[in-house]
C-alpha positions as CSV (number, residue, x, y, z in Angstrom):
1,M,-4.3,30.8,-14.0
2,D,-2.8,27.4,-14.5
3,K,-5.1,24.5,-15.5
4,F,-5.8,22.0,-12.6
5,N,-5.3,18.5,-13.6
6,G,-6.9,16.7,-10.7
7,L,-3.8,15.4,-9.2
8,G,-2.6,16.3,-5.6
9,M,-6.0,16.3,-4.2
10,H,-6.4,17.8,-0.7
11,L,-8.9,19.7,1.1
12,G,-7.5,23.1,-0.2
13,N,-8.3,22.4,-3.9
14,L,-11.4,20.2,-3.7
15,A,-13.1,23.1,-5.3
16,R,-11.0,23.4,-8.2
17,L,-12.5,21.9,-11.4
18,S,-10.5,19.9,-13.8
19,N,-11.1,17.5,-16.8
20,A,-9.8,14.5,-15.0
21,E,-12.0,11.4,-15.3
22,T,-12.8,9.2,-12.2
23,R,-12.7,5.4,-12.6
24,S,-13.0,2.5,-10.4
25,I,-11.8,-1.2,-10.6
26,S,-13.6,-3.7,-8.4
27,A,-14.9,-7.4,-8.6
28,E,-18.1,-5.7,-9.8
29,N,-16.2,-3.9,-12.8
30,F,-13.0,-5.7,-13.4
31,A,-11.8,-3.1,-16.1
32,G,-13.3,0.1,-14.6
33,E,-15.3,0.7,-17.7
34,K,-17.7,3.7,-17.8
35,G,-21.3,2.6,-17.1
36,K,-20.4,-1.0,-16.6
37,G,-20.4,-1.2,-12.8
38,G,-22.8,-3.7,-10.9
39,M,-23.5,-5.7,-14.2
40,A,-22.1,-9.1,-12.9
41,T,-24.6,-12.1,-13.0
42,E,-21.8,-14.7,-11.6
43,G,-19.3,-14.3,-8.6
44,T,-18.7,-15.1,-5.0
45,G,-21.9,-13.3,-3.9
46,A,-24.4,-14.8,-6.2
47,V,-26.0,-17.4,-4.0
48,A,-26.6,-14.6,-1.1
49,A,-27.9,-12.2,-3.9
50,R,-30.1,-14.9,-5.7
51,E,-33.3,-13.2,-4.7
52,L,-32.0,-9.5,-5.2
53,G,-30.7,-10.2,-8.7
54,Q,-28.3,-8.3,-11.0
55,G,-27.0,-5.1,-9.5
56,W,-26.9,-6.2,-5.9
57,K,-23.4,-7.4,-4.8
58,V,-23.4,-10.5,-7.1
59,S,-19.6,-10.2,-7.3
60,P,-18.0,-8.6,-4.4
61,S,-14.8,-10.4,-4.2
62,I,-12.6,-13.0,-5.8
63,N,-11.0,-16.3,-5.0
64,I,-7.3,-16.7,-5.8
65,A,-6.2,-20.3,-6.6
66,G,-2.9,-21.6,-5.1
67,S,0.3,-20.3,-6.8
68,E,-1.8,-18.0,-8.9
69,V,-1.1,-14.6,-10.2
70,V,-4.2,-12.3,-10.6
71,T,-4.2,-9.1,-12.3
72,L,-6.2,-6.7,-10.3
73,A,-5.8,-3.7,-12.5
74,D,-4.8,-3.0,-16.2
75,I,-5.1,0.6,-17.0
76,Q,-4.1,2.7,-20.0
77,G,-3.0,6.2,-19.1
78,P,-2.0,8.8,-18.5
79,G,-3.5,9.0,-15.1
80,A,-2.9,8.0,-11.3
81,I,-4.0,5.7,-8.8
82,Q,-5.6,7.5,-6.0
83,Q,-6.9,5.0,-3.5
84,I,-6.7,1.4,-2.9
85,W,-9.1,-0.4,-0.6
86,L,-9.0,-4.2,0.2
87,T,-9.7,-6.7,2.8
88,V,-8.9,-10.3,3.4
89,H,-8.4,-12.7,6.2
90,P,-5.3,-12.2,8.2
91,Q,-3.9,-15.6,7.6
92,Y,-3.2,-14.6,4.0
93,W,-1.5,-11.2,4.7
94,R,1.9,-12.7,4.2
95,R,1.1,-15.2,1.6
96,L,-0.2,-12.6,-0.9
97,V,2.3,-10.4,-2.7
98,L,1.2,-7.0,-4.2
99,R,3.1,-5.8,-7.4
100,C,2.7,-2.5,-9.2
101,Y,4.1,-1.9,-12.8
102,W,4.4,1.6,-14.2
103,D,4.6,2.3,-18.0
104,D,5.1,-1.4,-19.1
105,E,8.2,-1.9,-17.0
106,E,9.4,-5.6,-16.7
107,S,10.4,-5.4,-12.9
108,P,7.8,-4.0,-10.6
109,S,8.1,-0.6,-8.8
110,V,6.2,-2.1,-5.9
111,E,6.7,-5.5,-4.7
112,T,5.7,-6.1,-0.9
113,P,3.5,-8.6,1.1
114,V,-0.1,-7.2,1.3
115,G,0.0,-6.9,5.1
116,D,3.2,-5.1,5.3
117,F,2.1,-2.7,2.5
118,F,-0.8,-1.7,4.7
119,C,1.6,-1.7,8.1
120,Q,0.3,-5.2,9.3
121,G,3.3,-7.1,9.5
122,W,2.3,-9.9,12.0
123,C,-0.9,-11.0,10.5
124,E,-2.5,-9.6,13.4
125,R,-4.8,-6.3,12.9
126,S,-3.7,-3.0,14.2
127,N,-5.8,0.0,13.4
128,I,-3.8,2.7,11.7
129,T,-4.6,6.5,11.1
130,S,-2.1,8.3,8.7
131,L,-2.1,10.5,5.7
132,A,-1.1,7.7,3.5
133,V,-2.3,4.5,4.9
134,C,-5.4,3.7,7.2
135,V,-6.4,0.4,8.5
136,N,-10.0,0.6,10.0
137,P,-12.3,-1.9,11.9
138,A,-12.2,-4.5,11.1
139,G,-9.5,-5.0,8.7
140,G,-10.3,-2.4,6.0
141,F,-6.8,-1.7,4.3
142,N,-6.7,1.7,2.5
143,S,-3.8,3.3,0.7
144,Y,-3.9,7.1,-0.3
145,W,-0.4,7.1,-2.0
146,E,-0.8,8.9,-5.3
147,M,0.7,6.8,-8.0
148,P,0.9,8.4,-11.4
149,F,1.6,6.7,-14.6
150,R,1.9,8.1,-18.1
151,K,1.1,5.2,-20.4
152,H,0.2,2.2,-18.6
153,A,-0.5,0.7,-15.1
154,R,-0.8,-2.9,-14.0
155,I,-1.4,-4.1,-10.4
156,T,-1.1,-8.0,-9.6
157,I,-1.6,-10.0,-6.5
158,E,0.2,-13.4,-6.2
159,N,-0.9,-16.3,-3.8
160,L,2.6,-17.9,-2.8
161,A,0.8,-20.7,-0.8
162,P,-0.6,-23.9,-2.4
163,D,-4.2,-23.3,-1.0
164,E,-6.7,-21.2,-2.3
165,V,-7.4,-17.7,-0.9
166,R,-11.1,-17.2,-0.5
167,G,-12.8,-13.8,-0.1
168,F,-10.5,-11.2,-1.6
169,Y,-12.3,-7.8,-1.7
170,Y,-10.7,-5.0,-3.5
171,Q,-11.5,-1.6,-5.0
172,I,-8.9,0.6,-6.8
173,N,-9.9,4.1,-7.6
174,Y,-7.9,6.1,-10.0
175,T,-8.1,9.3,-12.5
176,L,-7.3,9.6,-16.1
177,T,-5.6,12.8,-16.7
178,E,-2.3,14.5,-17.9
179,V,0.8,13.8,-15.7
180,P,3.2,16.6,-15.5
181,E,6.8,15.9,-16.0
182,D,7.8,16.6,-12.5
183,H,5.5,13.9,-11.1
184,A,7.7,10.9,-10.0
185,Y,6.8,7.2,-9.9
186,F,5.7,5.4,-6.6
187,H,8.0,2.7,-5.4
188,A,7.9,0.2,-2.3
189,Q,10.1,-2.7,-1.4
190,W,10.3,-5.2,1.3
191,R,13.1,-6.6,3.3
192,R,13.5,-8.9,6.2
193,S,16.5,-9.9,8.5
194,N,15.5,-12.8,10.5
195,P,17.5,-12.9,12.7
196,L,19.5,-9.6,12.6
197,P,23.1,-10.5,13.7
198,Y,24.6,-8.8,17.0
199,M,25.8,-5.3,16.2
200,Q,24.8,-5.5,12.4
201,D,22.6,-2.9,10.6
202,H,19.3,-3.8,9.1
203,I,19.2,-2.0,5.6
204,L,15.8,-0.4,5.0
205,L,16.5,0.9,1.3
206,D,19.4,0.8,-1.0
207,G,20.4,0.9,-4.5
208,V,18.1,4.0,-5.3
209,E,19.5,6.3,-7.8
210,G,18.3,9.6,-9.4
211,Q,16.1,12.3,-8.1
212,G,13.2,11.4,-5.7
213,H,11.6,11.7,-2.5
214,Y,11.9,9.3,0.4
215,V,8.2,9.1,1.8
216,G,8.5,6.5,4.9
217,T,9.2,3.2,6.3
218,Y,7.1,0.6,8.1
219,I,8.7,-1.8,10.5
220,A,7.6,-5.0,12.1
221,W,10.1,-5.8,14.7
222,G,10.4,-8.9,16.8
223,V,12.8,-9.1,19.9
224,N,14.5,-12.1,20.9
225,N,15.7,-11.0,24.4
226,C,14.3,-8.9,27.3
227,G,16.3,-5.9,26.7
228,W,15.2,-2.3,25.2
229,W,15.2,-2.6,21.5
230,G,14.6,1.0,20.5
231,E,18.1,2.8,20.3
232,G,18.6,1.8,16.7
233,E,19.1,5.3,15.1
234,I,17.8,5.6,11.5
235,K,20.8,6.5,9.2
236,F,20.5,8.1,5.7
237,F,23.5,7.8,3.6
238,L,22.9,10.2,0.7
239,D,24.8,11.0,-2.5
240,G,28.2,9.4,-2.1
241,D,28.4,9.4,1.9
242,G,30.9,7.2,3.2
243,M,31.2,5.9,6.8
244,W,29.1,8.7,8.4
245,P,25.6,9.7,7.2
246,T,24.3,13.0,6.4
247,I,21.0,12.4,8.5
248,C,21.1,10.3,11.9
249,G,18.3,10.1,14.2
250,T,18.4,9.5,18.1
251,G,16.4,6.2,18.4
252,T,13.7,4.1,16.8
253,E,10.8,5.3,18.8
254,D,11.9,8.9,17.9
255,Y,12.1,8.5,14.4
256,F,8.4,7.1,14.5
257,G,7.1,10.3,16.1
258,G,7.1,8.7,19.8
259,A,9.5,9.4,22.7
260,W,10.8,7.7,25.9
261,D,10.4,4.1,24.9
262,F,6.8,4.4,23.8
263,E,5.9,4.3,27.5
264,Q,3.0,5.8,29.5
265,P,3.6,7.2,33.0
266,K,3.0,3.9,34.5
267,G,5.8,2.3,32.6
268,Q,3.7,0.5,30.0
269,Y,3.9,0.6,26.3
270,C,1.2,2.8,24.6
271,V,-0.3,2.2,21.4
272,F,-0.7,5.3,19.1
273,S,-1.0,6.3,15.6
274,S,-1.4,9.8,14.0
275,P,-1.5,11.6,10.6
């Protein structure tokens, strides 16, 4: 029987044993050290916890100064990020930029506003239920993307605004384990066309080379007219395609798993999310 390394967790293999070690980084344990959680004596919750004392939510969050870059995680591998949870006031969702660096790379593999990474593009909360990203009441952001690294992982958050961000709560759960050669690195990038010129394509992804998996797209779409906006087909140009793509969809709402203009029988838009 092959040895299970603890990656690719799902209900079908929860009972399998491995030698992977679980760790967790938060404002209560900035380095994710073993046996060092809940030891804070100073932090944003110190006043509220003054009668409870050490071990009782003394440092539940951080504040981020204007134009500051904060390192949320600095991890020696091999291992994998398994879940990221965070919450912060909606006014900051486009001001904060999330970046992830794998194995000491100079340019980040993930670079996107915090809100958009968690499918919240307009700084207005919308609950999301999916396998990869969940947004739960009242603004709990969850990412379940598995993000393996072989030597080192670094996750940062940058405040683009001159004003301080108060109350940034986060927890990064990860495993320390061997990473097989066939496990790829996770990437995410962000683009905006504002406005998108008439009869022009908005490029979702470009410049990607090598073997890999395309795992999905989140779109925040603003309409500047009263017409139906959803007949923009998703097109995938693969491995040297010219004018015509290898994969072409039938409409925007169809690509996102809906149909017929996202309408209910009464002709009104219907909100939905699904795995």
